[in-house]
N, C-alpha and C positions, 0 to 999 in steps of 0.2 A: 454885382455892383461893388463888393469889396475889392475884387481884382481891378476893376476899372478905376476906382478911387486910388488904389495903391499905385497903379501905373501913372496916373496923373500927378500924384504928390511926390513921386520918385524924382521928379525934375528931368526925366528923359524925354518927355513929350510935352508939347504945347497944348495938345487937345486929344481927347479920347472920344470916339464916336461908336455907339453901339447900334448895330443893325439887328432887328428882330422881325419875325413874321407875325403880322396881325392875325389873330386867330379867334376861336370861340371863347366867349367869356370876357373879352376885353373891349366890348362895344363902347363902353363909357370912357375909354382911355384915348388920349390924343395921339395922332399919328406922329407928331414930333414934340419932344420935350427937351428943355434945358434943365438937367438935374442940378447942376451947379455950374459956375463959370468954368468953361473948358470941357465939360462933360455933357454930351448930348445923346439922346436916344431917338431913333427913328423906327417906327413899326411900319413895314412895307406891306401894304394891302394888295392882295391879288384876288381875282374872281374865284369863287368856290365852285370849282368844276370837278373833274376827275382828280383824285388825290395826287397822282404822279404828275399831272399837268400843273397842278397848283405849285408843286415844288419847283418844276422847271421854270415857271413864270417868275417865282420869287428869286431863284438863282440868277436869272437874267437881269432882273432889276438890282439885286444886290451886287452883282458884278459891275454893272454900270456905275452905281454909287461909289463902289470901292475904287475903281479905276479913276473916276473924277477926283476923288480925294487925294490920290497919290500918297498912300500911307507909307510910313517907314516900317511898321510892323502890323501884320494881320494875325489875329487870334481866332481860330476856328473851333467851335465848341460842340461839334457832332460829327460822327464818322461820315454821314451822307454829304457833308459840306466840304470834305477833303478836296474834291475836284475844283470847287470854287476857289479855295485858297491857292491851289497850284496855278489856275488861270490868272488870278490877280498878281501872283508873283511874276509870271511870265510877262505880263503887260506893264508892270510898274517897278519890278526889282525889289518889292517889299520882302522883308524877312518874315518867315512863317512859323506860327506856333500852333500845334495841335493840343488843345486843352480838353482832355477826356474826362468827363464828369464821372465815369465809372469804367469798368472793363467793357468797352463799347460793343465789341463783337460777341460778347458772351453775356449780354444783358437779358433781363426777364422779358422784355418786349420782343425778343427774337426766339424764345423757347419753342413756340408753336408756329414759327414762320421760317422754315428751313431755307426756302429760296431767298428771302430777304437777308437771312444770316449769311448765306454764301456770297451774296452781292456785297454785303458790308465787309467781309473778309477780303474780297478782291479789291475793294476800294482802298482799304488800309495798306494791303501788300503793294499795290501799284503806286499810290500817291504819296505815301509817307517818305518816299526817297526824295521828294521835293521839299521836305520840311526841315527847318533849322533847329527846332526844339519841340519836345513834347513835355507837357505838364499833366501829371496824374494825381490822384487823391490820396494815395498812401504807398508805402514801400512794397507790400506784396504785389500790388498791381504794377508798380514800377518794375519789379523783377520780372513779371510776366512779359512786359513789353521789351525789356532789355534782352531777354532770351531770344526774342524773335526779330528785333530791329537793332542789331549790335552797333551800327554806325550812327544811330539817332541819339543825340543827347536827351536824356530823360531825367526830370526832376519831380519829386513827390512834394506837393504843397497841400497840406491838409486844409479842408474848408472848416476851420474852427470858427466859432462866434467871436465877436469882439468882446473884450472885457467890460465889466460893469453894465451888463444888460438888464439889471433889475432895478428900475427906478422906484422910488418910494410911492406908496399909494395903491400898489397892485397886489398887496399881500394876500388878500382874500377874494380877488376878483372872480375866480371861477365859482367859488361858494356863493358869492352874492348874485352873480348872473343867473345861476341855475338852482338857487335855493337849496343848496346842499347842507345838511346839518353838520355842525362842528364835530360830532362824534364819529363821522364817517371818514374812511380813508379814501382819498381821491387818487385814482389811477388815471394817468393821461397818456393817450397816443396822439402824436402830432405828425402831420405829413400827409402824403397821398393816401386817401382812404380807399384801399383796394383789397381784393381777396388774398393776394400773396403777401400781405403784411400782418397776417394773423387775425384780421378783423372778424371773419365768420366764427372762429372759435371763441374770441372774446365776447362777441355778442351773445353767443349761446350760453356761455358761463354766466354772464352778468344778468341776462334777462330771466334765467331760471333761478336767480337768487342764490347761486352757489358760492358767492363771496358775501356773506350777510353784512359784514361791516364795510363793504366797498362800494364805491360809485365809479363807474367807468366813463370818462370824457374823451370823445374822439374830436380832435380839433384839426381842421384842414378841409380838403376838397378831394373829389375823386368819384369813381363810378359806383361806390357803395354808400354815398351820402343818404340816399333815400332809404336804404336798409337801416342805417343808424337812426335816422329820424323815426322810422317805424318802430324800431326797438325801444327808442326813448318814449314813444307814445304808450307803450305797453308796460314799461318797467321804470320804477324810480331809481334803479341802479344803473341806468344808461342816460347819458346826456350828449347832445351834439353842440359843439362850438364851431361856428364858421371860421374860416381862415382869417388870421389877423395880419396886419403889416409886419414885414420882416423885422423891423427894429423893436417890435412889441412882443415877439414870440417868447423870449426868455422871461419876460415879466409875467405873461400869462402862465407859462409853464411852472414858474416858481411858486404859484399859488396852489399847485397840486402837491401830492405827497410822494408819489412813486411814478417814475417814467417807464413806459413800456416800449420795447423794441423787439418785436416777435416776428421778424422777417423770416419767411420760409426759404430754405436753401434750394431753390428751384433752378439756380444757375450759378456759374462760377463767379460772376460779378458780385452776387449776393454773398457767396461764401467768403470772399475776400474783402467784403465791405467794412468800412468804419463810417457809418452814415452821419449826416449832419445832426440828426435828432439826438444821437447818443451824446454828442458833445454839448448840445443845447441843454439836455438834461443835467449834465455835469455842471455847466455854467449856472444853472438854476439851483444847484445844490440838492438835487434829488437822488435818492437811491434808485437803481434801475433793475429791471428784470428783462433779460435777453434770452433769445431762443438758441437751442442747439439743433443741428450742428453748424454753428457759425464760428469757426476757429479764431478769427481775428477779434471779432467783437467780444465773444464769450471769454477768450483768453485775456483781453484787456480788463474786462470787468472783474474776473476772478483774481488776476494778478494784483490789481490795485485795491481790491476790496470794495468796489463801487456798488455791489448789489449781488443778485443771484441769477442763476441760469435755470432754464427748464426745457424739457422736451416738449414738442408741439403736438400733444394729444390732450384731449379734454381732461383726463384724470390727472396727468402731470401738471398741466397748466392750472387747474383748479387748486391743487395742493400748493403750488408755488405762489399763487396769488394770495392764498390765505396765510401762508408763511410770511409773506411780505407785509400783510395787513397787521399781523400780530407781533412781528419782530421788533426788537429795540433798534430803531433806525439810526441812532446817534453815531455809531462807528462808520456806517456807510455814508452819512452826511459829512462826517469829518473827512473821510477819504475823498468825497466829491469836492469839498472846499479846497483841499490841497491840490487835487488834479486840476481844478478850475484855474489855478495860476499858471499851469503849463499849457493846457489845451485852449489857447486863445490866438486870434488872428494876428495880434501884435507880435507874436513869436514867429509867425510864418511870413509876415509882410516883408521883412528885410531880404529874405531869400528870393521872394518873387521879384522884388525891385532889382536885385542883383542879376536875375535872369534876363530881365528886360534891358538892363544897362549893357550886358554883354551883347545882346542882339543889336542894339542901337550902335554900339561901337563897331561891331562887325559890318553893319550896313554902311556907316560913314567911311570905314576903311576901303569899301568898294566903290566909293563915290556916290552914295545914295543921297536922297533929299535931306534937307535939314529937318529935324524932329518937329 
């Protein structure tokens, strides 16, 4: 949504239209929404049959919508949609952007799916030649793509939060919502609640009371929500907070004391990652605890004094959590406050607008449609 609003406010486009696939968990959401003037969202519903057929049906309908719209620029946000972008370009002459949310062909979702991983690598190798621009989330991932696709312009745009995400009145919301005593240190994990994010170890440590002064809050959604709820029913050291709207995340996070980012290095995408939650913790002013071996994330935290790192075994994690609970956090909070002025969307926005301006100018030079 930040990218869509930036594209619209850049003056390069009269309208931005988002196409999504209506899926599980969004039954209460409208198929079409006007987010604001010029910015619309359409959730395309397809019958829930065989997963592969679902995707083909969605691709067909998305292609029809795109060709009808005659866009100047199409931004594709997943490796499996690369053929769709190439088709739309062939039919409309649109400029193409591949906006990779991670190192797509080396992601965690492909670790145990070697056939799908091979298919995704072929899709990138075949269809990226039709693309005019790639956008990735950090420089290490940009370097990985540059080494393989030398003729493709690649720009790293970090997905930092917007500045000023801590409205007044939320200072103690997690403590109030979950009846957490003032003398307890609140550790928060936010994001997808799944096994490869360190959740099993965290639940084990906290349900066994191995951090006596700490309370662990898991905020988000995912396939381990029931495990978190069950742990919370057994231990006062574990709480579950359902996902909150995007523009409220930093406000909720700021009412905790320590941010946790304990992703397991199960794939290259995770090893090179600088995830959104890390910068949301920084924007919230929290010290952070991150896992090893995650060279980019751990290196940033160590270099800037934002927190501590830990190996991902129960003994190391327990010791690190207790150190965070007992440490003087003021130097880490001061470092977070300084970093918060740097790691904001407002610093990335002009660079993204410049990318889109170049695409539109190139399109117009070739006789394309008016924006």
